[in-house]
N, C-alpha and C positions, 0 to 999 in steps of 0.2 A: 104857326105851321113851319117856321124856319128850321126847327130841329128836324122835322120830317123831310124837308128838302135836303138837308145835309146827309141824312141817313140814306136817302135814295141815291145820292151821288156816290157815297161810299159803296153801296151795294151794286151800283150800276143797273138799277131797276127803277123805272118810272111807273108808279102805281096809278092805275085807273081809279081806284078807290082808296085814297090815303087813309081812310078810317080803319082799313084792315091793317095797314102798317102800324098805325098808332096802337091798335089793340094788341098787336104782337109784342109791343114794347112795354106793356103794362103788367107789372109784377103784382102778385096777390096782395102784397103789403100796401101798395098804393091804392088798390081798390078798397081795402079795409078802412083806410084812413079817408078816402074820398068816394064814398059809395054813390053819391049823386053825380059827381064829375066822371067817374070811371067805374061803373057798376060791374063790368065784366073783365076779369083778368085774362091773361094770354093762355090759360091752361088748355082750353079746347083747341086752340090753334096749335099748341105744342103737341097734343095728341095726334092731330092730323099730320103735322109736319114730320113727326117721328115715323109714321107709316110711309109717307112719300119718300123720306130719306132712305129707309130700308129698301124700298123698291128700286130707286135710282141707283144706289150703290150695288145692289145685287145684279141689276141688269148690266152695269158697267163691267163688273167682275166677270160675268158670264161671257160677254162679247169680247172683252180685251184679253182674257186669259183662257183660251180654249183648252189648254192642257191641264189646268188646275182642276183638282177633284172637288166634289161637293164639300168635303172637309176643309180643303184649302180655302175655298171661297167663304165658308162659314167663319173661319178664323180671321180672315182679312176683313170681312164685313164687321165683325165684332170690334176689331181694332179701330176701324174708321168711324163707327157710330157711337162709340163709348163716350161717356161724359167728358173725360179728360181731353180727348181729341177735339171734340166740339168746342169745349171751353177755350182751348188753345187757339183754334181757328177764330172764334168770336173775339178773343183778345187781340188777335192779329189785325182785326179791322176796327178795333176800339169800340166794339159794340156796347161795352159797359157805360160809355159816356152818354148813351141815348136812352137808357132804361128809365122808366117811370117807377120810382121806388118810394115806399113809405119813409118817413123821416128816421125812424128807428133802424130800418134795414140799411138805409144809406149811411147812417152814422157808424154802423158796424162793418163797413167794407163790403156792402152788398154788390157794388159794381164790379168787384173782382172775384166774387164767389163762383167757383166752377159750376155749381148747380144752377145759379141764375143765368150765367152766360150760355151754358149748353141749352137750357130750356128755352131761352129767348131765341137762340138761333133756330131751334126746331120750330118755334112759333112763327118765326119769319118765313121759314120754308113753307109752312102751312098757309100763310098769308099770300105768299107769292103764287102758290099753286091755285088758290081760289081766284086771285086777281089776273093771273097771266096764263094759267094752264100748265100742263105737265112738261111740255117741251122746253119752255123758258125756264121752268124750275129746275129741270135736269141740267141744263147748261150752267145755271147758277151753282148748283151743288157740285158739279164736276170741276168747275173753276175753283171753288173754295177748297175742295179736298184733293186737288191734283198733287200738291206737294206731299200731303200726308199719305196718299196712296203710293207714291214713289218711295217714300221712306219705309212704309210697311212692307212693300215687296222686296226692297233692298235688304231689310232686316231678315226677311224670310230666307234669302239666299246668302246671307252673310257668311255662315260657316263654310258653305260649299266653295265660294270663290277664294276665300283666304286659304282653305285647306288645299285646294287644287294648285294654287300658286306655290304654296310651300312644298308640296310634293314634286312639282315640276322643277323648282330651283334646286331642291335637294338631289334630284336625279341628275340634273345637268351640271350643277356647280358645287354640290356637296355643302351647301350653305342654306341657312334659313333667312328669310327676309325679316326685317324689323320695321316697325311702324312708329313714326315720330310726328307729334303734333307741331305744325308750323305756325298756325295762327287760328284765333277764334274771334270773329267779328259779329257785329250786330247787337241789338237789344236782347235781354235775357229770354224773352218769349219767342225770339226768332233768330237764334244764334246760327252762325255758319262756321263750320270747322274745316280746316284744310290740313290734310295729313300727307306726309312724305314717306315713301317706301324705299328702303335702302337694302342693298346687299353688300355687306361690309361697308366700305366708304363710297360705294357707287349708288347714286340716286336713280332708281328705276322709274319713278313716276310719282304723280300726285293725284289726290282726289279730294273732293269737297262734298259736304253734306250737313244736314241739320243735327247730326250727332257725330261723335268720334267714330263710332262703329260704322255708321253709314259712309263716312269719308274713307275709312279703311277699305270697305267693300267696293266702293266706286273705284278707288285706286287699284285694288287687286284685280278687278274685272278688266280695267283698261290695260293693265300690264299683261295679263293673261292673253288678251286678244293680240297685243303687239308681239308677244313672244311667239304665239302660234302662227301669226302672219309671217314673221321673219323666218320661222322654221320651214314654212311651206314655199318660200320663194328662194 
């Protein structure tokens, strides 16, 4: 049970019924090779977790972004619950290390496959829901997806902030801002980029994000706010 104790520490969740956690980590390949030891894979929990995830994300978007249209929320939810996003989040907490995989699946890189990681994360959500209820599960989901939500919302407004800054500076200074990558830190699955915005040789500000575009948007937004504040004082 040591590996289950480790997983619970990583998740920040203490299961009342650890068997639910174990089941969430059992891939179909492991069940096929060990039908007596693990007859039931995590697919049913994955089905449940997928539904809970959709509900929690939809509720968060509805409450946090009252000006977003139904279409806006649908697009953002799709970004947050898609396989690539869930796999990236799962990889960020090293979930692959704890999967029960068949020997063949393990040998072919199953611990890093996006489908396995995303499916297991959904199964975990289903297990947490059954063990802890909706409120605890919602807190868990929001904590895991907070950075992804910020990134998705930032990308949505990327063109607006950068365009507004360019228009403002062209009107006031007759120049266009330029964006320069200052540094990129962190592991490949969790990179952090820092971008500097310049007007000629003058540095207007910096921004950081999990992609260059996000860093540029964050910088443009902050500079816009500062320029507008200066203009009104």
